[in-house]
gemmi code that builds the backbone of each chain (N, CA, C; Angstrom):
import gemmi

chains = {
    "A": [
        ("MET", (70.712, 6.512, 123.142), (69.347, 7.362, 123.173), (69.398, 8.382, 122.615)),
        ("LYS", (68.171, 8.857, 121.410), (68.286, 10.375, 121.261), (68.258, 11.653, 122.317)),
        ("LYS", (69.244, 12.335, 121.352), (69.061, 13.270, 122.024), (67.395, 14.454, 122.005)),
        ("VAL", (66.903, 15.148, 123.066), (65.504, 15.750, 123.270), (65.376, 17.064, 122.900)),
        ("VAL", (64.801, 17.309, 121.820), (65.251, 18.770, 121.602), (63.250, 19.019, 121.462)),
        ("ILE", (63.093, 20.363, 122.813), (62.028, 20.854, 123.005), (61.640, 22.533, 122.991)),
        ("PRO", (61.373, 22.796, 121.637), (60.732, 23.873, 121.663), (59.671, 24.716, 121.952)),
        ("CYS", (59.745, 25.717, 122.719), (58.472, 26.657, 123.025), (56.990, 26.627, 122.262)),
        ("SER", (57.340, 27.247, 120.699), (55.994, 26.339, 120.033), (55.315, 27.751, 119.894)),
        ("GLY", (55.755, 29.108, 120.722), (54.854, 29.781, 120.711), (53.831, 30.354, 119.793)),
        ("ILE", (52.813, 30.721, 119.680), (51.710, 30.598, 118.436), (51.956, 32.524, 118.313)),
        ("GLY", (51.975, 33.206, 119.304), (52.028, 34.655, 119.168), (53.226, 35.568, 118.435)),
        ("LYS", (54.255, 34.591, 118.398), (55.877, 35.963, 117.874), (56.367, 34.578, 116.701)),
        ("ALA", (56.751, 35.152, 115.857), (57.668, 34.404, 114.566), (58.684, 33.397, 115.312)),
        ("PHE", (59.538, 34.234, 116.488), (60.481, 33.618, 117.159), (60.042, 32.275, 117.792)),
        ("GLY", (58.916, 32.255, 118.272), (58.290, 30.714, 117.983), (58.528, 29.829, 117.136)),
        ("GLN", (57.959, 30.017, 116.247), (58.225, 29.544, 115.088), (59.633, 29.214, 114.878)),
        ("VAL", (60.064, 30.033, 114.710), (62.024, 29.434, 114.556), (62.162, 28.786, 115.440)),
        ("ALA", (62.124, 28.628, 116.654), (62.133, 27.599, 117.292), (61.851, 26.279, 116.870)),
        ("ARG", (60.642, 26.327, 116.352), (59.788, 24.962, 115.873), (60.934, 24.304, 114.788)),
        ("GLU", (61.004, 25.751, 113.943), (61.848, 25.493, 112.890), (63.315, 24.572, 113.000)),
        ("ALA", (63.821, 25.296, 113.801), (65.106, 24.771, 114.248), (65.239, 23.251, 114.515)),
        ("THR", (63.900, 22.902, 115.331), (63.483, 21.131, 116.066), (63.870, 20.650, 114.948)),
        ("TYR", (62.365, 20.865, 113.939), (62.879, 20.135, 112.896), (64.054, 20.253, 112.429)),
        ("LEU", (64.549, 21.096, 111.548), (65.977, 20.825, 111.212), (66.496, 19.686, 111.813)),
        ("LEU", (66.635, 19.826, 113.500), (67.369, 18.724, 113.693), (66.630, 17.213, 113.722)),
        ("THR", (65.694, 17.168, 114.066), (65.055, 16.028, 114.599), (64.358, 15.302, 113.274)),
        ("ASP", (63.953, 15.971, 111.989), (63.630, 15.318, 110.911), (64.154, 15.519, 109.496)),
        ("ARG", (64.983, 16.394, 109.181), (65.770, 16.901, 108.333), (67.662, 16.591, 108.077)),
        ("GLU", (67.963, 16.603, 108.953), (69.476, 16.459, 108.879), (69.696, 15.313, 109.920)),
        ("HIS", (69.237, 15.184, 111.060), (69.425, 13.922, 112.200), (68.782, 13.480, 112.666)),
        ("PRO", (67.442, 12.541, 112.002), (66.709, 12.091, 112.681), (66.973, 10.842, 113.022)),
        ("ASP", (68.666, 10.017, 112.662), (68.744, 9.473, 114.079), (69.090, 10.026, 115.448)),
        ("LYS", (69.617, 11.378, 115.342), (70.234, 11.474, 116.612), (69.358, 12.232, 117.785)),
        ("PHE", (68.162, 12.760, 116.436), (67.689, 14.008, 117.797), (65.824, 13.424, 117.524)),
        ("ALA", (65.270, 13.551, 118.418), (63.687, 13.200, 118.753), (62.739, 14.955, 119.502)),
        ("THR", (61.717, 14.397, 119.062), (60.976, 16.045, 120.128), (60.365, 14.942, 120.791)),
        ("ILE", (59.402, 15.938, 122.055), (58.086, 15.299, 122.456), (57.203, 16.450, 121.890)),
        ("CYS", (56.116, 16.828, 122.355), (55.066, 17.835, 122.138), (54.751, 18.076, 124.108)),
        ("LEU", (55.420, 19.478, 123.818), (55.684, 20.159, 124.919), (53.936, 20.879, 125.930)),
        ("PRO", (53.103, 20.878, 125.403), (51.501, 20.366, 126.023), (51.615, 18.913, 126.729)),
        ("LEU", (51.941, 17.608, 126.157), (51.494, 16.673, 126.576), (52.494, 16.358, 127.702)),
        ("LEU", (53.416, 17.149, 127.929), (54.543, 16.580, 128.688), (53.787, 17.651, 130.118)),
        ("MET", (53.348, 18.498, 130.153), (52.081, 19.224, 130.952), (50.855, 18.173, 131.209)),
        ("ALA", (50.538, 17.730, 130.306), (49.434, 16.684, 130.847), (49.754, 15.827, 131.349)),
        ("ASP", (50.963, 15.668, 132.085), (50.923, 14.885, 133.472), (51.430, 13.114, 132.094)),
        ("ASP", (52.107, 13.348, 131.247), (51.832, 11.863, 130.186), (53.209, 11.626, 131.265)),
        ("GLU", (52.974, 9.655, 131.386), (54.668, 9.228, 132.321), (55.443, 9.571, 131.084)),
        ("GLU", (54.884, 8.753, 129.801), (56.255, 8.542, 128.905), (56.560, 9.699, 128.527)),
        ("SER", (56.450, 11.144, 128.549), (56.913, 12.357, 127.656), (58.129, 12.646, 129.135)),
        ("LYS", (57.210, 12.058, 130.230), (58.639, 12.678, 131.390), (59.590, 12.002, 131.669)),
        ("GLN", (59.377, 10.782, 131.815), (60.542, 9.430, 131.131), (61.454, 10.415, 130.535)),
        ("ILE", (60.747, 10.555, 129.227), (62.378, 10.437, 128.028), (62.721, 12.291, 128.480)),
        ("VAL", (61.869, 12.942, 129.344), (62.504, 14.427, 129.601), (63.561, 14.139, 130.489)),
        ("LEU", (63.599, 12.794, 132.010), (64.353, 13.001, 133.141), (65.858, 11.995, 132.662)),
        ("GLU", (65.320, 11.118, 131.677), (66.729, 10.130, 131.320), (67.418, 10.943, 130.058)),
        ("SER", (66.916, 11.670, 128.672), (67.835, 12.105, 127.828), (68.260, 13.202, 128.321)),
        ("ASP", (69.353, 13.534, 127.599), (69.904, 15.541, 127.546), (68.745, 16.044, 126.138)),
        ("VAL", (68.071, 17.233, 127.262), (67.351, 18.088, 126.749), (67.593, 18.797, 126.448)),
        ("TYR", (67.338, 19.868, 124.777), (67.897, 21.123, 124.455), (66.467, 21.901, 124.131)),
        ("THR", (66.350, 23.086, 125.244), (65.128, 23.794, 124.960), (65.467, 24.663, 124.260)),
        ("ILE", (64.474, 25.159, 123.525), (64.581, 26.993, 122.642), (63.369, 27.601, 122.895)),
        ("ASP", (63.471, 28.861, 123.175), (62.602, 29.489, 123.601), (62.317, 30.707, 122.853)),
        ("GLY", (61.308, 31.074, 122.456), (60.832, 32.299, 121.260), (61.412, 33.346, 122.441)),
        ("CYS", (61.106, 33.458, 123.665), (60.356, 34.707, 124.572), (61.123, 34.855, 125.681)),
        ("PRO", (61.385, 35.645, 126.349), (62.544, 35.413, 127.889), (61.487, 35.149, 128.530)),
        ("LYS", (60.212, 34.576, 128.537), (59.236, 33.886, 129.202), (60.225, 32.553, 129.939)),
        ("LYS", (60.402, 31.993, 128.499), (61.076, 30.636, 128.682), (60.541, 29.577, 128.873)),
        ("CYS", (59.183, 29.343, 128.355), (58.410, 28.662, 129.016), (58.427, 27.060, 128.627)),
        ("ALA", (59.508, 26.967, 127.858), (60.291, 25.207, 127.569), (61.142, 24.845, 128.382)),
        ("SER", (61.533, 25.948, 128.866), (63.225, 25.666, 130.125), (62.439, 25.254, 131.197)),
        ("VAL", (61.469, 26.118, 131.594), (60.449, 26.566, 132.690), (59.400, 25.166, 132.863)),
        ("LEU", (58.966, 24.745, 131.723), (58.130, 23.646, 132.179), (59.105, 22.697, 132.224)),
        ("VAL", (59.784, 22.036, 131.488), (61.066, 21.318, 131.432), (61.452, 21.109, 132.977)),
        ("LYS", (61.928, 21.773, 133.100), (62.187, 22.155, 135.004), (61.189, 21.354, 136.200)),
        ("HIS", (59.782, 22.414, 135.750), (58.713, 22.048, 136.488), (58.551, 20.392, 136.883)),
        ("VAL", (58.734, 20.003, 135.681), (58.315, 18.235, 135.692), (59.728, 17.814, 136.227)),
        ("GLY", (60.752, 18.202, 136.491), (61.857, 17.835, 137.768), (63.149, 17.699, 136.080)),
        ("GLY", (62.707, 18.247, 135.151), (63.916, 17.528, 134.197), (65.000, 18.927, 133.999)),
        ("ASN", (66.362, 19.049, 134.037), (67.759, 19.322, 134.004), (67.781, 19.816, 132.639)),
        ("PRO", (67.352, 20.819, 132.002), (68.230, 20.913, 130.386), (69.336, 21.239, 130.075)),
        ("VAL", (70.479, 20.423, 129.279), (71.966, 20.426, 128.763), (72.505, 21.828, 128.174)),
        ("MET", (70.954, 22.425, 127.553), (71.193, 23.504, 127.180), (70.339, 24.736, 126.869)),
        ("GLU", (69.955, 25.398, 127.611), (68.561, 26.544, 127.415), (68.933, 27.682, 126.363)),
        ("LEU", (68.459, 27.834, 125.024), (68.619, 28.408, 124.308), (67.192, 29.772, 124.100)),
        ("LEU", (67.858, 30.711, 123.439), (66.499, 32.011, 123.412), (67.014, 32.488, 121.912)),
        ("THR", (66.053, 32.225, 121.189), (66.291, 32.538, 119.632), (67.044, 34.080, 119.757)),
        ("ALA", (66.347, 35.090, 120.531), (66.674, 36.308, 120.239), (68.405, 36.327, 120.934)),
        ("LYS", (67.968, 35.821, 121.323), (70.197, 35.981, 122.073), (70.784, 35.334, 120.562)),
        ("VAL", (70.185, 34.133, 120.084), (71.062, 34.330, 118.793), (71.409, 35.275, 118.029)),
        ("LEU", (69.963, 35.518, 117.576), (69.909, 36.680, 116.633), (70.681, 38.009, 117.113)),
        ("ALA", (71.136, 37.932, 118.004), (72.015, 39.412, 118.674), (73.366, 39.460, 118.006)),
        ("LYS", (73.743, 37.705, 117.849), (74.904, 37.556, 117.097), (75.346, 38.077, 115.914)),
        ("ASN", (74.107, 37.670, 114.981), (73.796, 37.809, 113.691), (72.490, 38.756, 113.170)),
        ("ARG", (72.227, 40.091, 113.370), (71.396, 40.802, 113.282), (70.321, 40.216, 111.571)),
        ("GLU", (71.287, 39.736, 110.702), (71.097, 40.067, 109.597), (69.700, 38.958, 109.380)),
        ("HIS", (69.875, 37.671, 110.524), (68.936, 36.433, 110.193), (68.027, 36.553, 111.207)),
        ("LYS", (67.019, 38.352, 110.567), (66.019, 38.315, 111.208), (64.612, 37.408, 110.946)),
        ("PRO", (64.131, 37.329, 111.504), (62.596, 36.367, 110.816), (61.315, 37.797, 110.521)),
        ("GLU", (60.923, 37.371, 109.957), (59.985, 38.275, 109.615), (58.403, 38.129, 110.068)),
        ("THR", (57.787, 37.030, 109.760), (56.721, 36.708, 111.040), (56.486, 35.316, 110.691)),
        ("ILE", (55.290, 35.421, 111.615), (55.031, 33.937, 111.798), (54.420, 32.806, 111.373)),
        ("LEU", (53.722, 33.971, 110.499), (53.478, 32.918, 108.913), (54.032, 32.370, 107.867)),
        ("ASP", (55.264, 33.370, 107.792), (56.434, 33.332, 106.780), (57.535, 33.801, 107.511)),
        ("ILE", (58.867, 33.025, 108.296), (59.690, 33.670, 109.104), (61.108, 34.407, 107.937)),
        ("GLY", (60.278, 33.529, 106.407), (61.367, 34.193, 105.729), (62.892, 33.831, 105.557)),
        ("GLU", (64.081, 34.126, 104.812), (64.684, 34.056, 104.696), (65.358, 33.695, 105.926)),
        ("GLY", (65.625, 35.700, 106.249), (66.092, 35.435, 107.704), (65.976, 34.582, 108.596)),
        ("GLY", (64.455, 34.090, 108.897), (64.409, 33.284, 109.671), (65.023, 31.530, 109.835)),
        ("LYS", (65.141, 31.353, 108.642), (65.330, 30.373, 108.345), (67.008, 29.986, 108.985)),
        ("LEU", (67.530, 31.221, 108.242), (69.152, 30.919, 109.228), (68.903, 31.135, 110.161)),
        ("LEU", (68.305, 31.263, 110.892), (68.263, 31.969, 112.377), (68.275, 30.434, 113.321)),
        ("ALA", (66.730, 29.381, 112.315), (66.498, 28.089, 112.692), (68.011, 27.193, 112.168)),
        ("GLU", (68.432, 27.629, 111.698), (69.991, 27.328, 111.439), (71.254, 27.560, 112.068)),
        ("ASP", (71.074, 28.731, 112.265), (72.283, 28.827, 113.666), (72.179, 28.102, 114.655)),
        ("ILE", (70.521, 27.988, 115.302), (70.479, 27.042, 116.337), (70.533, 26.260, 116.171)),
        ("ALA", (70.419, 25.242, 115.122), (70.506, 23.807, 115.195), (72.176, 23.983, 115.174)),
        ("ARG", (73.028, 24.574, 114.784), (74.183, 24.505, 114.523), (74.929, 24.589, 115.883)),
        ("ILE", (74.335, 25.768, 117.116), (74.280, 25.631, 118.290), (74.960, 24.126, 118.811)),
        ("ILE", (73.611, 23.450, 118.742), (73.279, 22.133, 119.505), (74.404, 21.683, 119.184)),
        ("LEU", (74.369, 21.305, 117.510), (74.831, 20.604, 116.986), (76.966, 20.849, 118.082)),
        ("ASP", (77.385, 21.735, 117.927), (78.499, 22.089, 118.219), (79.101, 21.957, 119.946)),
        ("HIS", (77.659, 21.999, 120.343), (77.259, 21.680, 121.759), (77.869, 20.065, 122.391)),
        ("GLY", (77.815, 19.506, 121.125), (77.916, 17.971, 121.405), (76.616, 17.490, 121.225)),
        ("GLY", (75.739, 18.191, 120.882), (74.261, 17.207, 120.024), (74.427, 16.340, 119.397)),
        ("GLY", (75.461, 16.410, 118.276), (75.374, 15.877, 116.856), (76.171, 14.195, 117.563)),
        ("GLU", (76.816, 14.576, 119.034), (77.565, 13.226, 119.065), (76.758, 11.899, 119.124)),
    ],
    "B": [
        ("MET", (25.411, 49.460, 120.813), (25.664, 48.108, 120.120), (25.811, 47.621, 121.615)),
        ("ALA", (25.987, 45.742, 121.603), (26.118, 44.812, 122.665), (27.522, 44.563, 122.420)),
        ("PHE", (28.111, 44.719, 123.741), (29.199, 44.042, 123.876), (29.911, 42.679, 123.038)),
        ("LYS", (30.770, 42.581, 122.077), (30.918, 41.330, 121.787), (32.772, 40.950, 122.465)),
        ("PRO", (32.609, 39.993, 122.834), (33.932, 39.955, 123.350), (34.245, 38.641, 122.370)),
        ("LYS", (36.177, 39.109, 122.300), (36.857, 38.962, 121.740), (37.227, 37.219, 121.777)),
        ("VAL", (36.965, 36.359, 120.907), (37.067, 35.026, 121.141), (38.829, 34.159, 121.054)),
        ("GLY", (38.911, 33.675, 122.076), (40.618, 33.531, 122.554), (40.676, 31.713, 121.534)),
        ("LEU", (41.731, 31.835, 121.043), (42.046, 30.588, 120.306), (43.221, 29.486, 121.034)),
        ("ILE", (42.771, 28.255, 121.090), (44.174, 27.683, 121.611), (44.782, 26.590, 121.187)),
        ("SER", (45.387, 26.773, 120.458), (46.375, 25.623, 119.488), (47.067, 24.851, 120.463)),
        ("CYS", (47.558, 22.939, 120.323), (47.958, 22.387, 121.084), (49.278, 22.244, 120.161)),
        ("SER", (49.662, 22.849, 118.918), (50.671, 23.448, 118.310), (51.859, 22.056, 118.326)),
        ("GLY", (51.410, 20.790, 118.675), (52.224, 19.406, 119.204), (53.158, 19.607, 118.254)),
        ("GLU", (54.603, 19.511, 118.923), (55.612, 19.356, 118.245), (55.614, 18.222, 117.601)),
        ("ALA", (55.315, 16.812, 118.122), (56.204, 15.560, 117.893), (54.724, 14.870, 116.799)),
        ("CYS", (53.494, 15.810, 116.558), (52.485, 15.189, 115.973), (52.439, 16.161, 114.753)),
        ("SER", (51.677, 15.593, 113.425), (51.623, 15.927, 112.582), (50.373, 16.930, 112.525)),
        ("GLY", (49.138, 16.488, 113.251), (47.664, 16.979, 114.354), (48.058, 18.151, 114.996)),
        ("GLY", (49.617, 18.373, 115.867), (49.911, 19.319, 115.653), (49.961, 20.752, 114.968)),
        ("ASN", (50.528, 20.228, 114.011), (50.973, 21.182, 113.036), (49.704, 21.984, 112.350)),
        ("ILE", (48.628, 20.625, 112.080), (47.562, 21.369, 111.215), (46.758, 22.216, 112.653)),
        ("SER", (46.707, 21.622, 113.465), (46.018, 22.552, 114.437), (47.047, 24.059, 114.519)),
        ("ARG", (48.360, 24.031, 114.949), (48.621, 25.161, 114.102), (48.247, 26.090, 113.471)),
        ("ALA", (48.085, 25.354, 112.049), (48.065, 26.009, 110.959), (46.706, 26.798, 110.712)),
        ("ALA", (45.870, 26.060, 111.019), (44.095, 26.249, 111.036), (44.017, 27.370, 112.434)),
        ("THR", (44.319, 27.305, 113.461), (44.628, 28.320, 114.295), (44.965, 29.997, 113.752)),
        ("LEU", (46.331, 29.769, 113.327), (47.170, 31.046, 112.280), (46.396, 31.378, 111.590)),
        ("GLU", (45.329, 31.117, 110.591), (44.568, 31.285, 109.240), (43.253, 31.839, 109.994)),
        ("VAL", (42.924, 31.347, 111.071), (41.537, 32.458, 111.453), (42.283, 33.369, 111.871)),
        ("LEU", (43.197, 33.278, 113.061), (43.629, 34.783, 113.143), (44.145, 35.845, 112.608)),
        ("HIS", (44.960, 35.168, 111.303), (45.490, 36.203, 110.437), (44.664, 36.399, 109.302)),
        ("HIS", (43.951, 35.821, 108.713), (43.313, 35.900, 107.852), (41.553, 36.029, 108.062)),
        ("LEU", (41.183, 34.781, 108.612), (39.855, 34.412, 108.695), (38.876, 35.314, 109.783)),
        ("ARG", (38.907, 36.061, 111.128), (38.588, 36.460, 111.966), (39.466, 37.023, 112.377)),
        ("PRO", (40.475, 38.518, 111.938), (41.099, 38.721, 112.539), (41.495, 39.826, 113.645)),
        ("THR", (39.599, 40.206, 113.941), (39.717, 41.434, 114.824), (38.490, 40.625, 115.607)),
        ("GLU", (38.513, 39.269, 115.484), (37.173, 38.807, 116.455), (38.340, 37.857, 117.490)),
        ("THR", (39.151, 37.609, 117.040), (39.634, 36.464, 117.999), (41.314, 37.106, 118.244)),
        ("VAL", (41.429, 36.395, 119.405), (43.169, 36.387, 120.586), (43.319, 35.336, 120.189)),
        ("THR", (44.498, 34.612, 120.279), (45.282, 33.895, 120.509), (45.453, 33.471, 121.898)),
        ("ILE", (45.630, 32.107, 122.622), (46.538, 32.254, 123.715), (47.972, 31.164, 124.012)),
        ("CYS", (48.924, 31.977, 124.425), (49.583, 31.314, 123.749), (50.028, 29.375, 124.864)),
        ("LEU", (49.292, 28.483, 124.825), (49.829, 27.081, 125.540), (50.753, 27.173, 126.382)),
        ("PRO", (52.064, 27.370, 125.756), (53.374, 27.276, 126.792), (53.161, 28.006, 128.026)),
        ("LEU", (52.853, 29.416, 127.502), (53.294, 30.677, 128.819), (51.650, 30.349, 129.873)),
        ("PHE", (50.769, 30.171, 129.545), (49.347, 29.277, 129.908), (49.901, 28.460, 130.370)),
        ("LEU", (50.240, 27.263, 130.060), (50.734, 26.139, 131.228), (51.821, 26.436, 132.069)),
        ("ALA", (52.317, 27.079, 131.879), (53.542, 28.112, 132.836), (52.965, 28.871, 133.825)),
        ("GLY", (51.612, 29.306, 133.958), (50.938, 30.060, 135.312), (50.793, 31.246, 134.798)),
        ("ASP", (50.862, 32.196, 133.333), (50.710, 33.590, 133.455), (49.226, 33.344, 133.633)),
        ("GLU", (49.058, 34.469, 134.488), (48.136, 34.885, 134.896), (47.023, 35.422, 134.090)),
        ("ALA", (47.954, 36.801, 133.466), (46.942, 37.204, 131.993), (46.500, 36.061, 131.091)),
        ("GLU", (46.940, 35.470, 130.712), (46.184, 34.383, 129.534), (45.157, 33.722, 130.726)),
        ("ARG", (45.280, 33.127, 131.627), (44.348, 31.977, 132.665), (43.398, 32.986, 132.940)),
        ("ASP", (43.268, 34.186, 132.739), (42.569, 35.060, 133.387), (41.374, 35.048, 132.567)),
        ("PHE", (41.759, 35.629, 130.670), (41.057, 35.276, 130.038), (39.924, 34.400, 129.935)),
        ("ALA", (40.890, 33.116, 129.871), (40.125, 31.791, 129.534), (39.198, 31.833, 130.305)),
        ("LYS", (39.018, 32.760, 131.608), (38.251, 32.335, 132.454), (37.052, 33.120, 132.535)),
        ("HIS", (36.988, 34.330, 131.779), (36.145, 35.418, 131.620), (35.436, 35.313, 130.169)),
        ("PHE", (36.051, 35.280, 129.127), (36.059, 34.463, 128.097), (35.983, 33.386, 127.309)),
        ("PRO", (35.117, 33.499, 126.179), (35.446, 31.985, 125.570), (36.761, 31.566, 124.729)),
        ("THR", (36.370, 30.496, 125.245), (37.656, 29.803, 124.459), (37.528, 28.431, 123.443)),
        ("ILE", (38.626, 28.220, 122.305), (37.743, 27.745, 121.405), (39.448, 26.775, 121.284)),
        ("THR", (39.649, 25.874, 122.223), (41.056, 25.071, 122.041), (40.766, 23.648, 121.150)),
        ("ILE", (41.777, 24.090, 120.185), (42.192, 22.703, 118.516), (43.456, 22.387, 119.261)),
        ("ASP", (43.088, 20.550, 119.291), (44.043, 19.743, 119.439), (44.446, 19.019, 118.520)),
        ("GLY", (45.518, 18.592, 118.291), (45.917, 17.753, 116.638), (45.601, 15.938, 117.285)),
        ("CYS", (45.624, 15.654, 118.623), (45.325, 14.504, 118.711), (44.266, 14.017, 119.724)),
        ("SER", (43.463, 13.164, 120.173), (42.633, 12.889, 120.779), (43.342, 12.808, 122.521)),
        ("LYS", (44.386, 13.480, 122.481), (44.860, 13.389, 123.763), (44.766, 14.941, 124.331)),
        ("LEU", (43.961, 15.632, 123.546), (43.354, 16.920, 123.583), (43.912, 17.697, 124.990)),
        ("CYS", (45.326, 17.898, 124.786), (45.897, 18.500, 125.802), (45.783, 20.056, 125.722)),
        ("ALA", (45.446, 20.574, 124.861), (44.781, 22.288, 125.176), (43.975, 21.891, 125.802)),
        ("ALA", (42.966, 21.161, 125.036), (41.323, 21.519, 125.704), (41.559, 20.952, 127.618)),
        ("LYS", (42.623, 20.012, 128.259), (42.663, 19.590, 129.618), (43.395, 20.501, 130.258)),
        ("GLY", (44.520, 21.316, 129.423), (44.998, 22.153, 130.361), (44.628, 23.452, 130.699)),
        ("THR", (43.507, 23.788, 129.600), (42.582, 24.894, 129.354), (41.871, 24.503, 130.700)),
        ("THR", (40.932, 23.495, 131.066), (40.018, 23.113, 131.535), (40.613, 22.995, 133.063)),
        ("LYS", (42.367, 22.408, 132.850), (42.525, 22.141, 134.401), (42.905, 23.927, 134.617)),
        ("TYR", (43.679, 24.612, 134.562), (44.520, 25.796, 134.713), (43.474, 27.210, 135.009)),
        ("SER", (42.284, 27.269, 134.257), (41.640, 28.228, 134.326), (39.932, 27.628, 134.423)),
        ("SER", (39.193, 27.530, 133.046), (37.988, 27.248, 132.701), (37.709, 26.045, 131.525)),
        ("GLU", (36.283, 25.603, 131.357), (36.064, 25.038, 130.409), (35.731, 25.840, 129.330)),
        ("PRO", (36.839, 24.943, 128.179), (36.318, 25.813, 126.878), (35.390, 25.959, 126.041)),
        ("ALA", (34.821, 26.419, 125.693), (33.804, 26.724, 125.217), (33.500, 25.872, 123.936)),
        ("VAL", (34.161, 25.723, 122.668), (34.640, 24.458, 121.830), (35.588, 23.440, 121.941)),
        ("LYS", (35.293, 22.339, 121.933), (37.121, 21.555, 121.605), (37.082, 20.781, 120.708)),
        ("LEU", (38.139, 21.134, 119.365), (37.912, 20.455, 118.427), (39.387, 19.706, 118.262)),
        ("ASP", (39.369, 18.892, 117.939), (40.353, 17.718, 117.887), (40.197, 17.116, 116.251)),
        ("VAL", (41.314, 17.440, 116.052), (41.785, 17.416, 114.154), (42.038, 15.929, 114.119)),
        ("GLU", (42.074, 14.642, 115.012), (42.120, 13.853, 114.526), (40.703, 13.072, 114.290)),
        ("LYS", (39.691, 13.690, 114.761), (37.908, 13.426, 114.142), (37.680, 13.935, 112.842)),
        ("TYR", (38.968, 15.104, 112.424), (39.395, 14.595, 110.917), (39.277, 13.910, 109.762)),
        ("THR", (40.560, 13.586, 110.764), (41.620, 12.748, 109.945), (41.842, 11.017, 110.178)),
        ("GLY", (41.655, 10.855, 110.990), (42.181, 9.592, 111.754), (43.726, 10.401, 112.873)),
        ("ASP", (43.964, 9.223, 113.154), (45.038, 9.166, 113.720), (46.273, 10.064, 112.902)),
        ("ASN", (47.106, 11.181, 113.056), (47.646, 11.460, 112.893), (49.190, 11.699, 113.425)),
        ("CYS", (49.299, 11.441, 114.177), (50.319, 11.369, 115.447), (51.893, 10.017, 115.142)),
        ("THR", (50.711, 9.492, 114.821), (51.987, 8.071, 114.197), (52.338, 8.129, 112.471)),
        ("VAL", (51.514, 9.619, 111.848), (52.753, 9.923, 110.500), (53.694, 10.939, 110.558)),
        ("ILE", (54.931, 10.146, 111.377), (55.699, 11.178, 111.480), (56.239, 12.126, 110.194)),
        ("ASP", (56.555, 10.797, 108.988), (56.600, 11.502, 108.121), (55.954, 12.831, 107.222)),
        ("GLU", (54.479, 12.438, 107.785), (53.941, 13.909, 107.507), (54.382, 15.100, 107.901)),
        ("ARG", (54.987, 14.911, 109.031), (54.831, 15.938, 110.378), (55.363, 17.492, 109.574)),
        ("GLN", (55.493, 17.905, 108.829), (56.182, 19.183, 107.724), (55.285, 19.333, 106.889)),
        ("LYS", (54.588, 18.391, 106.404), (54.259, 18.476, 104.944), (52.723, 19.033, 104.916)),
        ("ILE", (52.278, 20.234, 106.072), (51.139, 21.163, 105.891), (50.926, 21.453, 104.580)),
        ("THR", (51.099, 21.622, 103.448), (51.110, 22.128, 102.110), (50.299, 20.820, 101.593)),
        ("LYS", (50.095, 19.930, 101.817), (49.684, 18.892, 101.474), (48.362, 18.504, 102.269)),
        ("SER", (48.143, 19.180, 103.417), (46.735, 19.370, 104.031), (46.248, 20.573, 103.959)),
        ("SER", (45.935, 21.483, 102.818), (46.213, 22.570, 103.131), (44.325, 22.558, 102.886)),
        ("ASP", (43.774, 21.463, 102.275), (42.186, 21.586, 102.354), (41.798, 21.136, 103.436)),
        ("LEU", (42.760, 20.186, 104.545), (42.191, 20.238, 106.091), (41.926, 21.198, 106.655)),
        ("VAL", (43.282, 21.914, 106.681), (43.885, 23.300, 107.128), (42.613, 24.256, 107.084)),
        ("GLU", (42.321, 24.854, 105.522), (41.342, 25.335, 105.706), (39.672, 24.847, 106.114)),
        ("LYS", (39.101, 23.418, 106.044), (37.555, 22.882, 106.651), (37.996, 23.179, 107.801)),
        ("ILE", (39.412, 22.640, 108.861), (39.359, 23.239, 109.949), (38.822, 24.493, 110.397)),
        ("SER", (39.632, 25.562, 109.499), (39.859, 27.156, 110.058), (38.740, 27.556, 109.606)),
        ("GLN", (37.885, 26.876, 108.568), (36.434, 27.381, 108.789), (35.299, 26.818, 109.862)),
        ("ASP", (35.796, 25.810, 110.193), (34.509, 25.370, 111.021), (34.820, 26.378, 112.780)),
        ("ILE", (36.723, 26.428, 113.217), (36.715, 27.273, 114.080), (36.288, 29.036, 113.619)),
        ("ALA", (36.648, 29.263, 112.793), (35.692, 30.901, 112.519), (33.755, 30.750, 112.759)),
        ("SER", (32.975, 29.392, 111.953), (31.746, 29.617, 112.885), (31.550, 29.553, 114.077)),
        ("HIS", (32.176, 28.640, 114.393), (32.161, 28.850, 116.339), (32.399, 30.162, 116.895)),
        ("VAL", (33.260, 30.837, 115.936), (33.923, 31.997, 116.672), (32.544, 32.909, 116.417)),
        ("ASP", (32.010, 33.255, 115.450), (30.628, 34.102, 114.999), (29.574, 33.392, 115.591)),
        ("ARG", (28.947, 32.043, 116.167), (28.748, 31.793, 116.730), (28.600, 32.049, 118.260)),
        ("LEU", (29.529, 32.267, 118.409), (30.094, 32.212, 120.429), (30.138, 33.400, 120.474)),
        ("ARG", (30.313, 34.487, 119.697), (29.668, 35.945, 119.617), (28.378, 36.398, 119.722)),
        ("GLU", (27.917, 35.655, 118.769), (26.043, 36.142, 118.908), (25.877, 35.742, 119.811)),
        ("GLU", (25.950, 34.766, 120.653), (25.626, 34.186, 121.819), (25.869, 34.836, 123.015)),
        ("TRP", (26.896, 35.287, 123.018), (27.747, 36.054, 124.255), (26.460, 36.652, 124.875)),
        ("LYS", (26.227, 37.376, 126.169), (25.638, 37.807, 127.264), (25.886, 38.125, 128.152)),
    ],
}
model = gemmi.Model(1)
for chain_id, residues in chains.items():
    chain = gemmi.Chain(chain_id)
    for i, (resn, *xyz) in enumerate(residues, 1):
        res = gemmi.Residue()
        res.name, res.seqid = resn, gemmi.SeqId(i, " ")
        for name, pos in zip(("N", "CA", "C"), xyz):
            atom = gemmi.Atom()
            atom.name, atom.element = name, gemmi.Element(name[0])
            atom.pos, atom.b_iso = gemmi.Position(*pos), 0.0
            res.add_atom(atom)
        chain.add_residue(res)
    model.add_chain(chain)
structure = gemmi.Structure()
structure.add_model(model)
structure.setup_entities()
């Protein structure tokens, strides 16, 4: 079964876009055989299929701000993320990987997305 | 001078569907380029997670939801947790079902004409809603 990565995709901050980029790195570009994603709003729209996926899979949440909406919403439907990542905390480990803007996260943002994807892979998400 | 409210834009930004990326790109185009001083965005995940400030805005001021597919998660979420959006846009009505075309999920540049068309439509609705505000 594929592991599920759910970013907050917050639209107000570059960190939300970084969370989204990190997700697509895993689900579309590098490991589509191992990872999938679901629409977070659909999960909250009482979609039974999405809910079942969350309840039955290893879920990784990636949040762009401390309000941790992705993590909160997954838990709200009964899920239990195996890992809850916060982009700002990952940035704190390497401050050179700072995103620019939401429209263009820049090289720093792309590197930060790679850092996040690597953390998930190292945690066992790629197994 | 009559008060004209900012209009709240709520994009579904659905991660698993290319329509979500189109809705997000069109919304950002309006927010940052077409109507930067007339619009604000409401972060849908935050809205759904119970943020009162976001929900209060949508109760008192006009909102436009921009959904990537006909499931209309942003429109339904806004209605459920706050009030009926003034305008509900559905990307699927412009393009057909995007969600089945997973390979296209990230290729928004290919959809730039579509993003421009939708963002222009959003901007027109923003102007109309502000003009009609009483």
